[in-house]
C-alpha positions in Angstrom: -3.8 -23.6 -16.9 -1.6 -26.4 -17.0 0.6 -26.2 -14.0 3.5 -23.6 -13.7 6.2 -25.6 -14.6 4.5 -26.0 -18.3 3.5 -22.7 -18.6 5.7 -19.8 -20.6 5.9 -16.5 -18.2 5.4 -14.5 -21.2 5.4 -16.1 -25.2 9.1 -15.1 -25.4 11.7 -17.0 -26.2 14.8 -17.0 -24.1 17.9 -19.3 -23.7 18.4 -21.4 -20.9 21.3 -21.2 -19.2 22.8 -22.2 -16.0 22.3 -19.1 -13.4 24.2 -20.5 -9.8 26.9 -23.2 -11.0 26.9 -23.4 -6.9 23.8 -24.7 -6.2 21.9 -25.3 -9.3 18.8 -26.9 -8.2 18.3 -24.1 -5.4 14.5 -22.6 -6.5 15.0 -19.6 -4.0 18.8 -18.4 -5.2 16.8 -18.3 -8.8 14.4 -16.2 -7.4 17.1 -13.8 -6.0 18.3 -13.7 -9.1 15.1 -12.7 -10.6 14.4 -9.9 -8.6 17.9 -8.7 -8.7 17.8 -8.7 -13.1 13.9 -7.3 -13.1 15.1 -4.2 -10.6 17.6 -3.5 -13.0 15.7 -4.4 -15.8 17.7 -7.0 -17.5 14.0 -8.6 -17.9 15.2 -11.4 -20.6 17.4 -12.8 -17.2 14.9 -11.9 -15.0 12.5 -14.3 -17.1 14.6 -16.9 -17.5 15.3 -17.0 -13.9 11.7 -17.7 -13.4 11.5 -19.9 -15.5 14.0 -22.0 -14.1 12.2 -21.5 -10.5 8.5 -23.1 -12.2 10.5 -25.6 -14.2 12.5 -27.0 -10.6 9.4 -26.9 -8.8 6.7 -26.9 -10.6 3.9 -24.5 -9.0 6.2 -23.5 -5.9 4.5 -20.3 -4.4 8.0 -17.7 -5.2 8.1 -18.7 -8.3 4.6 -18.3 -8.9 4.6 -14.9 -7.4 7.6 -13.2 -9.2 6.0 -15.1 -13.0 2.8 -12.7 -12.0 5.0 -9.9 -11.5 7.1 -10.0 -14.8 3.4 -10.9 -16.8 2.3 -7.2 -15.1 5.4 -5.9 -16.7 5.3 -7.6 -20.0 1.6 -6.5 -20.2 -0.4 -9.4 -18.9 -2.0 -8.0 -15.8 -4.9 -10.4 -16.0 -2.6 -13.2 -16.3 -0.5 -12.0 -13.4 -3.9 -11.7 -11.5 -4.4 -15.1 -12.3 -1.0 -16.5 -11.2 -1.6 -14.3 -7.4 -5.2 -15.8 -7.0 -3.6 -19.8 -7.7 -0.9 -18.5 -4.9 -3.3 -16.8 -2.4 -5.2 -20.1 -2.5 -2.1 -22.6 -1.7 -1.2 -20.3 0.9 -2.5 -21.5 4.7 -4.9 -19.3 6.5 -2.4 -19.5 9.1 0.3 -17.6 6.9 -1.9 -14.5 7.7 1.2 -11.9 6.5 1.6 -14.4 3.1 -2.1 -14.1 2.4 -2.3 -10.7 3.2 1.1 -9.7 0.7 -1.0 -11.6 -2.2 -4.3 -9.8 -1.7 -2.0 -6.4 -1.6 -0.7 -7.3 -5.3 -4.1 -8.6 -6.2 -5.5 -5.5 -5.1 -2.5 -3.6 -6.8 -3.2 -6.0 -10.1 -7.0 -4.6 -10.5 -6.1 -1.1 -9.3 -3.9 -0.8 -12.1 -6.3 -2.3 -14.7 -9.1 0.2 -14.0 -11.2 -2.0 -11.8 -11.0 -0.1 -8.9 -14.1 -1.5 -7.0 -12.8 -4.7 -6.8 -9.1 -3.3 -5.6 -11.0 -1.6 -2.5 -12.7 -5.0 -1.5 -9.9 -7.0 -2.0 -7.9 -4.5 -0.5 -10.2 -4.2 2.6 -10.2 -8.0 3.2 -6.0 -7.7 3.1 -6.4 -5.1 6.3 -9.1 -7.7 7.5 -7.1 -10.4 7.6 -4.0 -8.5 8.7 -4.9 -4.6 10.4 -2.4 -2.0 9.5 -0.7 -3.9 6.6 1.6 -1.4 5.2 0.7 -2.3 2.0 -2.8 -2.9 1.9 -2.6 0.8 3.1 -0.6 1.9 0.4 -2.8 0.4 -2.0 -6.0 1.3 -0.7 -4.8 4.9 -0.4 -4.2 4.7 -4.2 -7.9 3.9 -4.3 -9.6 6.4 -2.9 -6.9 9.0 -4.6 -8.7 8.0 -7.7 -12.4 8.1 -5.9 -11.5 11.8 -4.7 -11.3 11.3 -1.2 -8.0 12.6 -0.2 -8.5 13.1 3.4 -9.2 9.4 3.4 -5.9 8.6 1.4 -3.5 10.9 3.6 -5.4 8.9 6.9 -4.5 5.5 5.3 -0.7 7.2 4.3 -0.3 8.9 7.9 -0.5 5.4 9.2 1.9 3.3 6.7 4.1 6.1 7.2 3.7 5.3 10.8 4.4 1.8 10.1 7.6 2.6 7.7 8.9 5.6 8.2 10.5 5.3 4.7 11.5 8.4 2.4 9.0 7.3 0.0 5.9 6.7 1.6 6.2 10.7 3.1 6.7 11.4 -0.6 3.4 9.7 -0.9 1.7 11.2 2.4 3.0 14.6 0.9 1.5 14.5 -2.6 -2.0 13.2 -0.8 -1.9 16.4 2.1 -1.1 18.5 -1.4 -4.5 16.8 -2.9 -6.2 17.2 0.1 -5.5 20.7 0.0 -3.3 21.0 2.9 -0.8 23.0 1.6 1.5 23.7 4.4 1.2 20.2 6.0 2.0 19.1 2.5 5.1 21.6 2.4 6.7 20.5 5.5 6.2 16.7 4.5 7.4 17.4 1.4 11.0 18.7 2.9 11.7 16.6 5.0 10.8 13.8 2.5 14.2 15.6 0.6 16.3 16.2 3.5 15.6 12.1 3.9 16.1 10.9 -0.2 18.9 12.8 -0.3 20.8 11.7 2.1 19.8 7.8 1.0 20.5 8.9 -3.0 24.3 7.5 -2.8 22.9 4.6 -2.1 21.2 2.3 -4.8 18.4 0.8 -2.4 16.9 4.7 -2.0 13.9 7.0 -2.9 15.6 8.6 -6.0 13.0 8.3 -8.4 10.8 9.7 -6.0 13.0 12.7 -5.6 13.1 12.9 -9.3 9.2 13.6 -9.8 9.7 15.7 -6.5 12.0 18.1 -8.3 10.1 17.9 -11.7 6.6 18.6 -10.6 6.6 20.2 -7.2 9.4 21.9 -6.5 10.1 22.6 -10.4 14.0 22.5 -10.4 14.0 21.0 -13.6 18.1 20.9 -13.3 18.3 18.9 -9.9 15.9 15.8 -11.4 17.9 15.4 -14.5 20.8 15.1 -12.0 19.2 12.6 -9.6 17.3 11.2 -12.5 20.9 10.9 -14.6 22.8 9.2 -11.2 19.5 6.7 -11.2 19.8 6.0 -14.9 23.6 5.2 -14.7 22.5 2.5 -11.9 19.7 0.5 -13.5 16.7 0.8 -16.7 14.1 -0.6 -15.4 10.3 0.9 -16.4 9.9 2.9 -13.9 13.5 4.8 -13.6 13.7 4.7 -17.8 9.9 7.1 -16.8 11.8 9.0 -14.3 14.4 9.6 -16.5 12.1 10.6 -19.5 10.2 12.8 -17.6 13.3 14.4 -16.3 14.5 14.8 -19.7 11.2 16.1 -20.7 11.0 19.2 -18.0 14.4 20.4 -19.5 13.3 20.6 -22.7 15.1 17.0 -23.8 11.9 15.8 -25.3 13.2 14.0 -28.2 15.5 11.9 -25.8 12.8 12.1 -23.1 10.6 10.3 -25.9 13.7 7.8 -27.0 13.6 6.6 -23.0 9.7 6.2 -22.2 9.3 4.1 -25.3 12.1 1.7 -24.6 10.1 1.5 -21.1 6.7 0.7 -22.7 8.3 -1.4 -25.3 8.0 -3.4 -22.6 4.7 -3.8 -22.8 3.3 -2.1 -19.2 0.2 -1.0 -18.9 0.8 1.9 -16.6 -1.4 5.1 -16.3 1.6 7.5 -15.2 3.9 6.4 -17.8 1.3 6.3 -20.3 0.3 9.9 -19.5 4.0 11.4 -19.9 4.2 9.6 -22.8 1.3 11.5 -24.2 2.4 15.1 -22.7 6.3 14.1 -24.4 4.5 13.4 -27.7 2.7 16.2 -27.5 5.6 18.3 -26.9 7.4 17.0 -30.0 3.9 17.9 -32.1 3.0 14.1 -33.0 -0.5 14.8 -31.9 -1.6 11.4 -32.6 0.8 9.4 -30.8 -0.2 11.9 -27.8 -3.6 11.0 -28.2 -3.1 7.2 -28.5 -1.1 7.5 -25.0 -3.5 9.8 -23.2 -6.4 7.5 -23.7 -4.4 4.5 -22.3 -4.1 6.7 -19.7 -7.6 7.7 -18.9 -8.8 3.9 -19.5 -6.9 2.7 -16.6 -8.6 5.1 -14.2 -5.6 5.1 -11.8 -2.4 7.2 -10.9 -1.8 9.5 -13.7 -5.2 9.1 -15.5 -6.6 12.3 -14.4 -4.2 14.9 -15.7 -3.9 12.4 -18.5 -7.5 13.5 -19.0 -6.7 16.9 -18.2 -4.6 17.4 -21.8 -6.5 15.4 -23.4 -10.0 17.7 -22.9 -7.3 20.7 -24.0 -6.0 18.2 -27.4 -9.3 17.6 -28.4 -10.7 20.9 -28.5 -11.1 23.4 -31.0 -7.9 25.6 -30.1 -5.8 22.4 -29.0 -3.0 23.0 -25.9 -1.2 26.0 -25.8 
């Protein structure tokens, strides 16, 4: 690979403009602009800011990791992994938390690409470097869930929640408890999650996407799911918010608009098993069996979160009578 300054984050062309007039050569200012625009769903601006980071200081680690994240969003998961690997090799061994964070991202990238064994090994390496590291614990729990080792996933997520008692971490724990058949514990955890999530829903730094899925898939309160999703949608249009909004629309029977929103998310290029699964079910509800099968097969092929449900729906779709 050529040095980072000569390598485009994606093949998209983007106009170059000065985003910070006060300190035009500050790499980290462009990093903050990248982060903010990515969270809002302003991906061309995020890409432009990240490219400026790499132009100003070729190969700098903050630029490489942000560029990797954008590559992931644009569907270039292997390219994202390559850049994270370069960042890892460039990080000195004494920076243990930074190295563990990069390994956690590398494990995540292998996981969403369906390379579960590789992800498992990388994430365990991160925990050796930095024992109890919450990002590694969360990603390894996802691996355990796809392996149907639910009690192990619960233990990992309990450890993560103790280290970071955030609402979104509690939601993941509640889902794992439910999968492990520990229904009473799951019910209690979901109830606590709802209280915590609602308390922070007035802030833009929140767990509202998880709250949408809680109301849609666990509490079966579709109207509440849509109300939360609409509020979040009014603030940002990143691919994950669009997915949550689409799913809330779907459970409220508004499938035409749901399909529009989830296809906007997928047009960014992201290859996410859960988003593909949602797109498949929405297309199926609208009677587009060909699109439903295409999306569901894409989800199943990734062997990640959402793939199991997609496999169930796909089996029904492929059956002699089709889904009811």
